[in-house]
N, C-alpha and C positions, 0 to 999 in steps of 0.2 A: 701648593699644589703648583704643577705649571701652566703658564698658560700657552693657549696654543692658538696659532693664526690660521685661519681657514683658506684655502686661494683653491676656487673650483671653477669648472667654464661655464656652467649655468646660477642664480641668483641663490645664495644659501638663503636669504633673507623669504624669499620667496615660498619657498618648499618649509621652512621654518616655522611658517603664519600657517600654511596648510595644516602641518603637524598637530602645530597648538590647536587649530578647529576641526581635529580628527576628519580632515579631508584626505589624509595620504598616512600610510604607515613610516615609523622613524626611519627603518632601514633604507630608503630612500637617499637618507643622509650619510652612509656609510659610517654608522654609528658615532657621528659627532655630535646626538641628544645623549647616547648615552654615556661617553665621557662625560659631556656638561653635569650629567645624575652622579658622577662618581667622582666632582671636586674640581674638575679642572675647569679653567676659565677659557671658554671661547671667546674668541676674536673674528668676525668676518667682515669682508666690504664685498659688494657685487661687481663683477664685471663692467667695465664702461665702455659698450660698443663703440659710444659717439668719440673717445678722445682721440686724440692725434695717437698715441702710443699705440692704442689697440691696432688701430687701423695699419699702422706703421709693420708690427708685428705681424699683420695678415697680410702684406704685401712683402716682406720679407719671405714670409714662410713659401712663395710662390717661387722661390730657387728652390733649387735640390739642395737639402741638408743644410736650410740653412732656418728651420722652424723655432724658433726659440718660444715659443709657447706666447702667454699672453703677456705683452711687453708693460702694459698699465699697472696691472696686479702685481705683477714682481717689481716694478720700479716705488707700489707702494711701501711694499713688503721691505724694500732697501731703505726708504724713508723715513719708515716707522717702525725701525728695528728695535727700538729699547721698549716696548710696546707689549713685546712676546717672547715666549722661549723657543718654541717649534714652532715647525711649520708643517700641516699636513694639508695634504692636496690629495682628496678621493677620485682623482683624474691625473693621466698619466701627461697630459702634454702643455700642463701650466709652471711647471716648476724648470724649466730646460735650461733658460739661462741663469738662474738659482744655482744651478746644481754645476753649472760650469764655472759661475764664480768663485762658488764654493770648495770646489777640486783645487784651484787654483790660491785658496784660501783669504779672496779679496771679501767675499762672503760667509760668514762666521754661525749661520743658526743653522743646528740640523734641520733636515728635510725628508718626511715621510711622505709618499706617493704611492698611488696604488694603480697598476695598469691591468686595463680593460680588454683592451686589443693585442694582437701579435704588433711587436714592434718591427722584426725582421722577416718581411717578405715581398714577392716581387725581385723581378730580375736585377734591383738595387741592394738585395738583402745583406749583400758584404760590404758593401760600401756603407751603408748606414751604420753596420756593425761598429765600424770605425768611427763613423762622423757622432755617435752618440756617446762614446766612450768617458767623455769628461763629463756630458751633461748626467749619464746614471753613475759614475763614480763618485760625484758630487754630494749624493743623497746619504742620509746616513742608513736608510733601507727603503727600495724600491719593490713595494709588494706587489702582489700580483693575484686575477682572479682564476690561476687554471696553473697546471704544473707545465704546459709545454710554455706560454709565457714567462715563468720563472726562471727556466732553462734558457730562453732567451737573452732575459738579463743579468743571470748570472754570466753566461757567455763571451756578453759583452763586456761586465765588469772585469773580468778572468779573475772572480772573487765570490764569495756567496754574501749576495746583498739584498736578494730576493725570497719570498719564501711563499705558497700556496696560500689563500685563505678561503675559506668558506662562507662567502656571503649568505646570508636570510634572511626570514622574514619576520616584523617584529608580530608576535603570534599572539598578544597580548590583543593588540588592536583588532585583529581578524576578531577574534571572542568577544569583544566588545560590540562591534558593530552586526557579527551575528544573531547577537541576543535580540538585539532592536528589529529584526527583519521577521516578519511571520513567516513561519515553513509552509512553501510553493510546492505544487507538483512539480514534476522535472518535465516543463516544456519541450526541452531539446534535447539530444544522444549527444550534441557535441557542441561545443562552442568555441569560436575563437576570438581573441579581441588584440588589437596590436596596428603597428605602422611599420617599423620600422624591420625591412629586410621579408616580408612578410609575402607567401607564396600563395595566394587566396584563390589564385586561377586552378591549381594545382587540385587544392580541396573541391573547390567547384566541382572540377572535372570531376573527381573521384566518387563523388555522393549523389550527381546528377541523376535521378528518375530512380533514386534507391528508396527505401523505407527510411533510413539511417536519418533523423532530423538534426540538422547543421544551421546553427547561427552564428553569424559572421558580423563584427563592429567593425568598422573599418573609415576611414578619412573619406568622405565624399570627393577626393582630388583624386584618390583610385580607381573611382567609375569609370572613366573609360579605357583602364586597363584591365578589367576584370572581364568577363563572359557576360556579353547583356540579356542571353538569354537563360534561364534554368529551371529547375523543376520546383513545385510549389513547396517541397520536404526543405528550400532551403530560404532560408530568412537572412536577408543583408541588411542592417541598422547603420545608414549613413549617418556620420559623423561631422560636424561641421568643422574641429579640429581635433587636434591631439589629446589635449585636455578637456575635451569636453565632459567626459564621465570623470567624476571626481570617484575616490574609491569606497566610497559608503555605494552609489550607484554600479558601481561596477563589479561589487560584491554581490548586489541584489540580483544582477543581471549571472552572475557565474551561478549563483544556488539555482537556478531556472534548469541548470543544465546537468548532465552526469560526469561528461568525459570535459578534462580544457585540451583541446588541440591549438598546437603551434607549428602551422606548417610555414617552412622558411627556402629563401634561394640557398642555393649552396655558393656559398662567399665566406672569405677567408677573414671572419672576424667573428668577435662574440654577439649574438646575437640569443633572442629568448631568454635569457637568464631571471628578467624579472615575473616573464608567466608561470618558468620555472617554481619560484616562492611563490607564486599566487597559489599555486598546483599544492604546494605542500603543506601552508597555512591552513588552505580549507579541505584538507584531505582528497583532492579528486586525483583521479586516475588521469595521469598525462598521456598524451599521444605528441612528438616532438620530432621534428626534422632532424637529425641527424648533425648535430657540430660539435666539433673538435676541440672550443675552446669552452666548454659547457659542465663548470668540473664536478655538476652533481647526478649521477648517472639515473636516471631513471629504470633502470632495468638492472642494471646492479646493486638500486635500492630497493627493486620491487611493488613500485608503485608506478611505472607507466612501460611505456614501447617505443624505441627509436624506428623512425622512417625515413629510409632514404629518401634525397631530395629527386623533386619531382614524380616519385612513384605513387602513381596513382591505386595500384593494385596494392600497395603495400599499407595504404592509408584504409582502403576496404576491410583487408585481413584485419590489423591491429582492433579497427573499430567492432567489428563483428566477436574477436576474439573476448572484449574485454565486456561488451553489451551480452553474447549469448551465453555466460557465462557466470553469476550474481555472486556465486562464492568467490571466484577470482575479483569482481567488481570491489567486493567488500575486502577483500584483503589489503589489496592494492590501496583502499582509502585509509586503512588502518595503517598502512608502511607508509605513505605519502605523511602520516601523522606523526609516525613513531621518529622518522626521520628529521624531520622540523626540530622536533622535541629534543632528539638527544646529538645531531649531529649539525645540524644546519638552520641555524638563527641568529639574528642580531644580536644577540645577548652574549652568545659563543664568539662570535665575530668581535665583539668591542672587548671581551675578556683577552682574547688573542693580539689585540693590538695596544691594550693597556698594558697587557706586558712589555711589548717594543718599548713604547713609550719610558715607562719608568724605569728600563735599559739605559737610557740615553744618561 
């Protein structure tokens, strides 16, 4: 079996440890655990943010069109190239220099990366299309988490180099954790958890002085950005850090609510997908701010409702629609689980990734 070197923008060893101790489901490593179970040898080393090469890369990246990714990890990949057969980067910005070197046949290992966020945006999008040509084309495959980004990458490369991947949860993990939790009453109607791109002000204002019970779990650093006065149907649980809740605690909190809410700002990037995977795995109806980069459509798959950004009335209408119709609530819950089992889960994601690797 092939040996796969993992290059990533956060610690693989830390997340592997959390997965091994059941503190986190395996899909947070984008198929790495599943590839290892399939017989591949996985090699990884963590980013070294204190190294001179890492700092140099960050400094260079401040110059437009000169972001070559993590220079420390890529240098290690070059030095240790006899130890592996393939590079797999579950992120889009760690293998840019290797891609350029590969294009010019200086580096000769196949590279597979996954783009989460748009690569062409803003006023300089057309220039980035040309500046990324060599880096993208130097990859064997530059996969994407949605059709829009797939099109951008294929446009840059002027060939089919990308394909849309459907990331999803490790269902077995949620079942194991749920089996250890005593069934509790639904204390809340809506629950919202997370930090990145979250618009909790809209959620608070939408449900302030209503009968709908809302729980928000978020970082204490957001305290000064949210309304300081709100009615007692809204509970805010302040966390000390983004990682203050491990997944076992998170699932316990989810189990106290009927609907998973994901309020977000209107930003030109992917946001909220991890919460979508939680809703699928737990069979929770979902209400989420519209984000064009989320390729799991809750309305198309009939387990949730899109709401436009900053639309307070839209949040109320969506919540009442689900809460006031028990049959709809049960159907959405069933559809969430069915969608996870049949379309969106880490096993199916890993099968697609394995097929790409086998074709190298």
